[in-house]
Every structure is written in structure tokens, then in C-alpha cells.
BAROTOR-705544 format. One record per residue: residue number from 1; residue in one letter; x, y, z of N, C-alpha, C in turn. Coordinates in pm, whole numbers, always signed. Layout:
N
[r NUM,"A",[X,Y,Z],[X,Y,Z],[X,Y,Z]]
...
END
This chain:
86
[r 1,"M",[+99,-141,-9],[-61,-3,-6],[+84,+112,-4]]
[r 2,"T",[+34,+287,-106],[+144,+326,-122],[+81,+424,+8]]
[r 3,"L",[+107,+564,+2],[+119,+658,+139],[+3,+719,+56]]
[r 4,"N",[-7,+751,+13],[-127,+807,-34],[-254,+723,-89]]
[r 5,"E",[-253,+543,-79],[-340,+515,-81],[-403,+438,+96]]
[r 6,"Y",[-301,+466,+151],[-303,+477,+315],[-376,+593,+377]]
[r 7,"L",[-339,+689,+302],[-419,+846,+407],[-563,+797,+348]]
[r 8,"T",[-617,+818,+174],[-754,+795,+157],[-775,+694,+206]]
[r 9,"E",[-768,+550,+203],[-844,+399,+224],[-934,+532,+406]]
[r 10,"N",[-798,+517,+486],[-820,+499,+637],[-892,+689,+679]]
[r 11,"N",[-886,+766,+543],[-961,+838,+602],[-828,+987,+725]]
[r 12,"F",[-708,+967,+676],[-559,+1028,+722],[-530,+1140,+650]]
[r 13,"E",[-423,+1254,+742],[-351,+1322,+558],[-174,+1363,+637]]
[r 14,"K",[-207,+1388,+576],[-46,+1378,+620],[+69,+1424,+741]]
[r 15,"K",[-45,+1545,+727],[+0,+1632,+897],[-2,+1537,+982]]
[r 16,"D",[-75,+1368,+1003],[-116,+1303,+1047],[+9,+1187,+1096]]
[r 17,"L",[+107,+1237,+1074],[+206,+1162,+999],[+361,+1248,+1077]]
[r 18,"T",[+438,+1118,+1195],[+590,+1194,+1190],[+623,+1086,+1168]]
[r 19,"I",[+771,+1130,+1104],[+824,+989,+1110],[+954,+993,+1208]]
[r 20,"L",[+985,+887,+1327],[+1064,+842,+1400],[+1218,+792,+1303]]
[r 21,"F",[+1280,+909,+1317],[+1400,+845,+1258],[+1489,+769,+1333]]
[r 22,"S",[+1421,+774,+1474],[+1563,+688,+1581],[+1528,+599,+1574]]
[r 23,"V",[+1435,+505,+1528],[+1388,+355,+1564],[+1327,+334,+1422]]
[r 24,"G",[+1344,+387,+1308],[+1295,+364,+1156],[+1144,+396,+1137]]
[r 25,"C",[+1075,+489,+1157],[+987,+418,+1150],[+864,+588,+1064]]
[r 26,"V",[+721,+541,+1107],[+639,+650,+1037],[+599,+612,+1181]]
[r 27,"L",[+529,+699,+1270],[+399,+710,+1369],[+307,+773,+1346]]
[r 28,"N",[+149,+786,+1299],[+2,+787,+1315],[+15,+856,+1423]]
[r 29,"V",[+7,+1015,+1430],[-40,+1092,+1574],[-193,+1124,+1590]]
[r 30,"K",[-264,+1055,+1506],[-387,+1016,+1585],[-493,+866,+1670]]
[r 31,"N",[-359,+765,+1575],[-424,+669,+1592],[-314,+547,+1706]]
[r 32,"G",[-147,+595,+1681],[-46,+561,+1806],[+21,+482,+1719]]
[r 33,"D",[-45,+422,+1534],[+16,+290,+1477],[+106,+360,+1407]]
[r 34,"T",[+267,+273,+1390],[+310,+242,+1329],[+415,+215,+1250]]
[r 35,"F",[+461,+295,+1110],[+508,+162,+1084],[+594,+176,+1015]]
[r 36,"P",[+723,+66,+984],[+875,+18,+957],[+892,+122,+743]]
[r 37,"M",[+1013,+196,+784],[+1075,+250,+776],[+1121,+105,+604]]
[r 38,"M",[+1149,+91,+477],[+1200,+46,+427],[+1318,+64,+377]]
[r 39,"N",[+1347,+4,+296],[+1563,+76,+241],[+1524,+150,+141]]
[r 40,"D",[+1371,+118,+47],[+1458,+219,-30],[+1330,+339,+20]]
[r 41,"D",[+1331,+363,+121],[+1246,+535,+203],[+1045,+504,+140]]
[r 42,"T",[+1056,+373,+140],[+873,+378,+170],[+909,+385,+357]]
[r 43,"F",[+742,+293,+337],[+694,+270,+438],[+623,+145,+404]]
[r 44,"D",[+585,+63,+516],[+542,-124,+517],[+345,-24,+580]]
[r 45,"F",[+288,+8,+488],[+141,+67,+537],[+73,-111,+555]]
[r 46,"D",[+124,-234,+553],[+61,-284,+572],[+67,-367,+679]]
[r 47,"D",[+206,-322,+779],[+260,-371,+896],[+189,-288,+1015]]
[r 48,"P",[+112,-289,+1089],[+94,-171,+1168],[+153,-284,+1292]]
[r 49,"M",[+253,-133,+1369],[+258,-160,+1535],[+237,-66,+1660]]
[r 50,"N",[+78,-56,+1739],[+34,+60,+1799],[+107,+128,+1874]]
[r 51,"I",[+213,+185,+1946],[+231,+272,+2066],[+186,+238,+2179]]
[r 52,"V",[+68,+198,+2151],[-24,+179,+2286],[+42,+24,+2372]]
[r 53,"D",[-4,-54,+2244],[+63,-149,+2220],[+130,-187,+2297]]
[r 54,"M",[+238,-196,+2216],[+384,-161,+2230],[+409,-121,+2410]]
[r 55,"D",[+337,+10,+2449],[+334,-7,+2595],[+334,-47,+2674]]
[r 56,"N",[+225,-139,+2655],[+121,-208,+2751],[+187,-323,+2785]]
[r 57,"D",[+287,-381,+2635],[+352,-468,+2676],[+546,-399,+2614]]
[r 58,"R",[+593,-427,+2699],[+718,-309,+2725],[+790,-468,+2732]]
[r 59,"F",[+785,-504,+2758],[+939,-661,+2785],[+915,-721,+2658]]
[r 60,"S",[+845,-733,+2552],[+836,-718,+2421],[+923,-598,+2333]]
[r 61,"S",[+915,-533,+2443],[+908,-378,+2349],[+947,-297,+2429]]
[r 62,"E",[+1078,-264,+2495],[+1198,-211,+2553],[+1303,-219,+2476]]
[r 63,"E",[+1384,-282,+2399],[+1456,-251,+2294],[+1396,-128,+2190]]
[r 64,"W",[+1295,-93,+2111],[+1225,-39,+2041],[+1190,+87,+2141]]
[r 65,"F",[+1197,+153,+2259],[+1153,+187,+2340],[+1278,+284,+2426]]
[r 66,"E",[+1378,+205,+2460],[+1547,+246,+2481],[+1582,+276,+2349]]
[r 67,"T",[+1536,+261,+2246],[+1662,+349,+2114],[+1574,+443,+2054]]
[r 68,"L",[+1498,+534,+2113],[+1408,+654,+2081],[+1491,+742,+2113]]
[r 69,"A",[+1577,+864,+2009],[+1665,+962,+2066],[+1545,+1059,+2089]]
[r 70,"F",[+1637,+1144,+2168],[+1562,+1255,+2278],[+1488,+1309,+2181]]
[r 71,"G",[+1448,+1415,+2034],[+1326,+1426,+2025],[+1207,+1353,+1936]]
[r 72,"D",[+1241,+1208,+1917],[+1166,+1083,+1977],[+1105,+1074,+2020]]
[r 73,"K",[+1181,+1081,+2181],[+1101,+1010,+2237],[+988,+1083,+2312]]
[r 74,"E",[+969,+1277,+2301],[+923,+1287,+2367],[+794,+1268,+2272]]
[r 75,"V",[+797,+1345,+2206],[+700,+1270,+2039],[+651,+1103,+2071]]
[r 76,"V",[+718,+1099,+2113],[+577,+865,+2131],[+532,+969,+2328]]
[r 77,"E",[+586,+978,+2374],[+565,+981,+2522],[+460,+1101,+2425]]
[r 78,"D",[+510,+1156,+2409],[+302,+1271,+2398],[+211,+1285,+2385]]
[r 79,"H",[+266,+1177,+2297],[+54,+1063,+2228],[+68,+928,+2259]]
[r 80,"L",[+130,+895,+2308],[+102,+810,+2415],[-21,+867,+2548]]
[r 81,"N",[+17,+941,+2639],[-19,+1039,+2694],[-148,+1038,+2691]]
[r 82,"I",[-206,+1099,+2525],[-295,+1178,+2460],[-432,+1050,+2442]]
[r 83,"L",[-308,+928,+2338],[-401,+853,+2288],[-470,+744,+2476]]
[r 84,"K",[-349,+765,+2550],[-403,+646,+2651],[-517,+773,+2795]]
[r 85,"G",[-473,+921,+2714],[-600,+973,+2821],[-555,+1053,+2976]]
[r 86,"I",[-385,+1089,+2976],[-346,+1130,+3069],[-358,+1223,+3092]]
END
């Protein structure tokens, strides 16, 4: 699925996505889904992982959270709090 197909089919806009370079993925800030960045700089929109689910299973996702760089970490934490209603 291409970026435009993902946006159109799911009623999102480009502003709803932010790239997390430190972990090689893009974050949908509206629903918390992350999508891996591929070698050709596209994203695999067919294989999402949600940051809320990942946060609830820190044992399996600890390395991902520990790899987040300074700016990316704050973006993820802010959106986790929003998605969890904190």
C-alpha cells in the first residue's frame, strides 16, 4: 500500500504522520500506529504496530523504546499520553 492509498483509505492527512528516524518508522499521531521504514525510504503500511499496545507490553518492546532518540522520545511519550487519555 502506498502513502496516498493509506491516507485515502483511512481518511488521514500527511500532517497526521511523523517520522521517527531513530527507530526507522513513521507514527500516525491520530491512532498510534507505527509503520516500518523500508530500504527505499517508503513505509510498510501493511504491517502496523501500535504504540499503546507496545507500551502495554514493555517486555517485548523495551528495545524499541530504549532506541528512541531525544526528540522522538518526547513525541512518542506525548502521543501515548494523549491516546491513553492521561
